[in-house]
C-alpha positions as CSV (number, residue, x, y, z in Angstrom):
1,M,21.6,28.0,29.9
2,L,21.5,24.3,29.5
3,I,18.1,23.8,31.6
4,I,16.3,26.3,29.4
5,M,17.7,24.8,26.3
6,C,16.7,21.4,27.9
7,V,13.0,22.6,28.5
8,S,12.6,24.3,25.1
9,L,13.1,20.9,23.7
10,V,10.7,19.2,26.0
11,Q,7.8,21.8,24.7
12,A,9.0,21.6,20.9
13,R,8.5,17.5,21.4
14,E,5.1,17.7,23.3
15,K,3.8,20.8,20.5
16,N,4.3,18.3,17.6
17,T,2.8,15.3,19.7
18,F,-0.5,14.6,19.7
19,I,-2.4,11.3,21.2
20,V,-5.9,9.8,20.0
21,A,-7.6,7.6,22.7
22,Q,-11.1,6.5,22.4
23,N,-11.5,7.2,26.3
24,G,-10.7,10.6,26.2
25,S,-7.0,10.3,27.7
26,G,-5.7,11.7,24.9
27,D,-5.6,15.1,23.0
28,Y,-8.1,13.9,20.6
29,I,-10.7,11.0,20.3
30,H,-10.8,10.8,16.8
31,I,-8.2,10.5,14.4
32,Q,-9.3,12.9,11.6
33,E,-9.1,15.6,14.8
34,A,-5.5,15.2,14.8
35,L,-4.8,15.3,11.1
36,D,-7.2,18.4,11.1
37,A,-4.7,20.0,13.9
38,I,-1.9,19.6,11.5
39,P,-0.4,23.3,10.5
40,E,-0.6,23.9,7.0
41,N,2.4,23.0,5.0
42,N,4.7,22.3,8.2
43,A,8.2,21.3,8.1
44,V,8.6,19.4,11.2
45,T,7.5,16.0,11.8
46,I,4.2,15.7,13.2
47,T,3.7,12.1,15.5
48,I,0.1,10.9,16.5
49,Y,0.1,8.4,18.8
50,I,-3.2,6.2,18.5
51,K,-4.4,4.4,21.3
52,P,-5.7,0.6,20.8
53,G,-9.2,0.5,19.2
54,I,-11.4,0.4,16.2
55,Y,-11.6,3.9,14.7
56,K,-14.6,3.9,12.3
57,E,-13.5,7.2,10.2
58,R,-13.3,8.0,6.6
59,L,-9.8,9.8,6.7
60,I,-8.4,12.5,5.0
61,L,-4.7,13.5,4.7
62,G,-4.6,16.9,2.7
63,P,-1.6,17.6,0.4
64,T,-0.5,20.3,2.5
65,K,-0.7,17.8,5.8
66,K,3.2,16.8,5.3
67,H,5.7,15.2,7.8
68,V,3.2,12.9,9.3
69,R,4.0,9.8,11.8
70,L,0.9,7.5,12.3
71,I,1.7,5.3,15.1
72,G,0.2,2.3,16.8
73,E,1.0,0.3,19.5
74,N,-0.1,-2.9,17.8
75,A,-1.5,-3.5,14.5
76,A,-3.6,-6.4,15.7
77,E,-5.4,-3.8,18.8
78,T,-5.5,-0.6,16.4
79,T,-7.7,-1.1,13.6
80,I,-8.9,2.1,11.3
81,T,-12.0,0.8,9.1
82,Y,-14.6,2.5,7.0
83,N,-17.3,0.7,4.3
84,N,-17.6,2.8,1.6
85,Y,-17.7,0.7,-1.8
86,A,-17.5,1.8,-5.5
87,D,-21.5,1.3,-6.1
88,K,-22.7,2.5,-2.8
89,I,-24.4,6.1,-3.2
90,N,-22.5,8.9,-1.9
91,P,-25.5,11.0,-0.4
92,E,-24.0,14.2,-1.0
93,T,-23.7,13.4,-4.9
94,N,-26.4,10.9,-5.1
95,K,-24.2,9.5,-7.5
96,N,-21.8,6.3,-6.7
97,Y,-18.6,6.8,-4.7
98,G,-16.7,4.9,-7.5
99,T,-13.4,2.9,-6.7
100,T,-11.3,5.9,-5.9
101,G,-14.1,7.9,-3.6
102,S,-14.6,4.4,-1.7
103,S,-11.1,4.7,0.2
104,S,-11.1,4.7,4.2
105,F,-8.2,6.3,3.7
106,F,-6.8,8.9,1.6
107,I,-3.4,10.0,2.0
108,E,-2.4,12.8,-0.4
109,A,0.6,14.4,1.7
110,D,4.1,13.7,0.8
111,D,6.6,12.2,3.7
112,F,4.1,10.2,5.9
113,I,4.9,7.0,7.6
114,A,2.4,4.7,9.4
115,E,3.3,1.7,11.6
116,N,1.6,-0.8,13.8
117,L,-1.9,0.0,12.2
118,T,-4.5,-2.0,10.7
119,F,-6.3,-0.2,7.5
120,E,-9.8,-1.7,6.7
121,N,-12.5,-1.5,4.0
122,S,-15.1,-3.7,5.9
123,S,-17.8,-3.5,3.2
124,G,-17.1,-7.1,2.1
125,P,-17.2,-9.0,-1.1
126,V,-19.2,-5.8,-3.0
127,G,-16.9,-4.9,-5.6
128,Q,-14.0,-2.2,-5.3
129,A,-13.6,-1.2,-1.6
130,V,-10.5,0.6,-1.4
131,A,-9.0,0.7,2.2
132,V,-5.9,2.6,1.7
133,N,-5.2,5.2,-1.2
134,I,-1.8,6.9,-1.8
135,T,-1.3,9.9,-3.7
136,G,1.6,11.4,-1.9
137,N,5.2,10.9,-2.7
138,K,7.5,9.1,0.2
139,V,5.0,7.3,2.0
140,A,6.0,4.4,4.1
141,F,4.4,1.6,6.2
142,R,6.0,-1.2,8.6
143,N,3.9,-3.3,10.5
144,C,0.6,-2.6,9.2
145,R,-2.2,-4.7,8.2
146,F,-4.4,-3.6,4.9
147,L,-7.4,-5.9,4.9
148,G,-10.2,-6.0,2.2
149,F,-11.3,-8.0,-0.8
150,Q,-11.5,-6.1,-4.2
151,D,-8.5,-3.5,-4.5
152,T,-7.6,-3.4,-1.1
153,L,-4.3,-1.2,-1.4
154,Y,-4.7,1.7,-3.9
155,T,-0.9,2.9,-4.6
156,K,-2.6,5.3,-7.1
157,G,0.0,8.0,-7.7
158,P,0.4,10.4,-10.7
159,Q,-0.2,8.3,-13.8
160,D,0.7,10.4,-16.4
161,N,2.7,13.6,-14.7
162,K,6.5,13.0,-15.3
163,D,7.4,15.7,-12.7
164,R,5.4,14.3,-10.3
165,E,6.8,10.9,-8.1
166,S,5.0,8.8,-5.6
167,L,7.5,6.7,-3.9
168,Q,5.9,4.0,-1.3
169,Y,7.8,1.5,1.1
170,F,6.1,-1.2,2.9
171,E,7.9,-3.3,5.4
172,N,6.8,-6.5,7.1
173,C,3.2,-5.5,6.1
174,Y,0.1,-8.2,5.6
175,I,-1.9,-7.4,2.6
176,T,-5.2,-9.2,2.0
177,G,-7.7,-9.4,-0.5
178,T,-9.3,-11.0,-3.5
179,V,-8.9,-8.9,-6.9
180,D,-6.5,-6.8,-8.0
181,F,-6.1,-5.9,-4.3
182,I,-2.6,-4.1,-4.7
183,F,-3.1,-1.6,-8.0
184,G,-2.2,1.5,-9.4
185,A,0.6,3.6,-11.0
186,A,3.1,4.4,-7.9
187,T,6.7,2.8,-7.6
188,A,6.1,0.7,-4.6
189,L,8.8,-1.8,-2.7
190,F,7.5,-4.3,-0.9
191,V,10.0,-6.2,1.8
192,N,9.1,-9.4,3.8
193,C,5.8,-8.7,3.6
194,E,2.7,-11.4,3.4
195,L,0.1,-11.0,0.5
196,H,-2.9,-13.4,1.4
197,S,-5.2,-14.3,-1.4
198,K,-9.3,-14.8,-0.7
199,G,-11.0,-16.9,-2.8
200,K,-10.6,-18.8,-6.3
201,G,-9.1,-16.8,-9.6
202,G,-8.1,-13.6,-8.2
203,Y,-5.3,-11.2,-8.9
204,I,-2.5,-10.0,-6.8
205,T,-1.6,-7.1,-8.6
206,A,-2.9,-4.7,-11.4
207,A,-0.2,-2.3,-12.0
208,S,-0.8,1.0,-14.1
209,T,2.9,1.9,-14.2
210,P,3.5,4.6,-16.9
211,Q,5.8,3.9,-19.5
212,F,8.2,5.9,-18.5
213,K,8.8,4.3,-14.9
214,K,11.7,2.7,-14.6
215,Y,10.3,0.5,-11.8
216,G,6.7,-0.4,-10.6
217,Y,5.9,-3.1,-8.4
218,V,9.1,-5.1,-6.6
219,F,8.4,-7.8,-4.1
220,I,11.3,-8.9,-2.1
221,D,11.4,-11.7,0.0
222,C,7.5,-11.8,0.5
223,T,5.7,-14.8,1.1
224,L,2.2,-15.5,-0.8
225,T,-0.3,-17.1,1.3
226,G,-4.0,-18.0,0.4
227,D,-6.7,-19.2,2.4
228,S,-8.7,-22.7,2.2
229,T,-10.3,-21.9,-0.8
230,S,-7.6,-19.8,-2.8
231,A,-6.6,-21.1,-6.5
232,N,-5.4,-20.2,-9.7
233,V,-4.6,-17.0,-8.7
234,A,-2.3,-14.6,-11.0
235,L,0.5,-12.7,-9.5
236,G,-0.6,-9.6,-11.8
237,R,-2.4,-8.6,-14.5
238,P,-2.3,-5.0,-16.3
239,W,-4.0,-2.4,-15.5
240,R,-2.2,-0.2,-18.3
241,P,-0.3,-1.6,-20.8
242,Y,3.2,-0.7,-19.6
243,A,2.8,-2.5,-16.1
244,K,5.9,-3.4,-14.4
245,V,5.8,-5.8,-11.3
246,V,8.9,-7.9,-10.3
247,Y,9.0,-10.6,-7.6
248,I,12.4,-11.7,-5.7
249,N,13.0,-14.1,-3.4
250,C,9.4,-15.1,-2.8
251,L,8.2,-17.8,-1.6
252,M,4.8,-18.5,-3.3
253,G,2.1,-21.1,-2.0
254,S,0.1,-23.8,-4.3
255,H,-2.7,-21.1,-4.9
256,I,-0.6,-19.6,-7.9
257,K,-1.3,-20.5,-11.2
258,P,1.4,-22.4,-13.4
259,A,1.4,-19.8,-15.9
260,G,1.8,-17.4,-13.0
261,W,0.4,-14.0,-15.0
262,D,-2.5,-12.4,-16.9
263,N,-2.4,-10.6,-20.3
264,W,-6.5,-8.9,-18.7
265,R,-7.8,-10.5,-21.9
266,D,-5.5,-8.7,-24.5
267,Q,-2.8,-10.0,-26.5
268,E,-1.4,-6.9,-27.1
269,N,-0.6,-6.1,-23.4
270,E,2.2,-9.1,-23.7
271,L,4.3,-7.1,-26.0
272,T,4.4,-4.0,-23.3
273,V,4.3,-5.4,-20.1
274,Y,7.2,-6.3,-17.8
275,Y,6.6,-9.3,-15.6
276,A,9.7,-10.7,-14.0
277,E,10.4,-13.1,-11.3
278,Y,14.2,-14.2,-9.9
279,N,14.4,-17.3,-7.4
280,S,10.9,-17.5,-6.9
281,H,10.4,-20.9,-4.7
282,G,7.5,-22.9,-3.3
283,D,4.7,-24.8,-4.5
284,G,3.6,-21.8,-6.8
285,A,6.8,-21.2,-8.1
286,N,6.5,-23.1,-11.8
287,K,9.4,-21.7,-13.7
288,A,9.1,-24.3,-16.4
289,K,5.0,-23.4,-17.0
290,R,5.4,-19.4,-16.6
291,F,4.0,-17.7,-19.9
292,S,6.7,-17.3,-22.6
293,W,6.4,-13.3,-22.4
294,T,7.4,-13.0,-18.9
295,K,11.0,-13.1,-17.9
296,Q,12.9,-15.3,-15.4
297,L,15.8,-12.9,-14.3
298,S,19.3,-13.7,-13.7
299,A,21.2,-12.7,-10.6
300,T,22.9,-9.8,-12.6
301,E,19.4,-8.6,-14.0
302,A,17.9,-8.9,-10.3
303,A,20.8,-6.8,-8.6
304,I,19.1,-3.6,-10.1
305,Y,15.8,-4.0,-8.0
306,A,18.0,-3.1,-4.9
307,K,16.2,-1.5,-2.4
308,H,18.5,1.8,-2.5
309,L,18.1,2.3,-6.1
310,I,14.0,1.7,-6.3
311,L,13.8,4.2,-3.4
312,E,16.3,6.7,-5.2
313,G,18.5,6.8,-2.0
314,W,15.2,7.4,0.4
315,K,15.4,6.0,3.7
316,P,12.1,6.0,5.4
317,F,13.0,4.7,8.7
318,E,16.7,5.5,9.4
């Protein structure tokens, strides 16, 4: 009886595990083929291992393809990339793709995890060009890279739906871009990530946090770096009036402008945004020069930005 049970478990594991390899040694050559093979409304975890290579694919993980883990061997050697951008003409519609349509990877399903992968929009500095677009809930990344210029990472989430949540979690990730390279309405927690700015006068975040949300973007123990040309970079500007962005114990390079933030050319936003820092350090942490309409938190105020509170008990990698 024990032997039969063990065989059954092995078969179940194999059934729910796919391998993608460009050399044909796996179950699929293309990642989208593996995503398409996931059963509709599946209730068990499907793990897709991706062998090293550059996969030029526009990926869509639809809302019924839940409980998926996408695992690479090494982010430096495994890249998922595409090159659409907002002003590029979509041959199917003869219209521009637009910001949302430019995305290289659409993650619409809940309960998604990715590890050890690079996600890229390779269009270059051509305006809005999204690498990853996330509308699913409980979506997590660890040891991943997000590469682009403007609008690299779209933590889209639901903008006005109070009944729909989009919790997102990023751990030990590298995110790079120029303008608004982390943007959207989701509640997103970034832990031990590097936020790397390219060029002068950019913006790290453009949150569009709904007014009814307690949290927007929270960065804990992150490092803010810039390339040799980076200067006068803002920590964030509000895409919507109630944007919420908080930096906790973050190391900020000299490329961060002394005032820290930007009101997106609208003083009214200063009355509604929630922009705050606690224990920022480094050359870019100019506490005395920050705008008066932003906050420097006390230890007690910063305590509400604990991981278990932000993620509401969700434990992505446990």
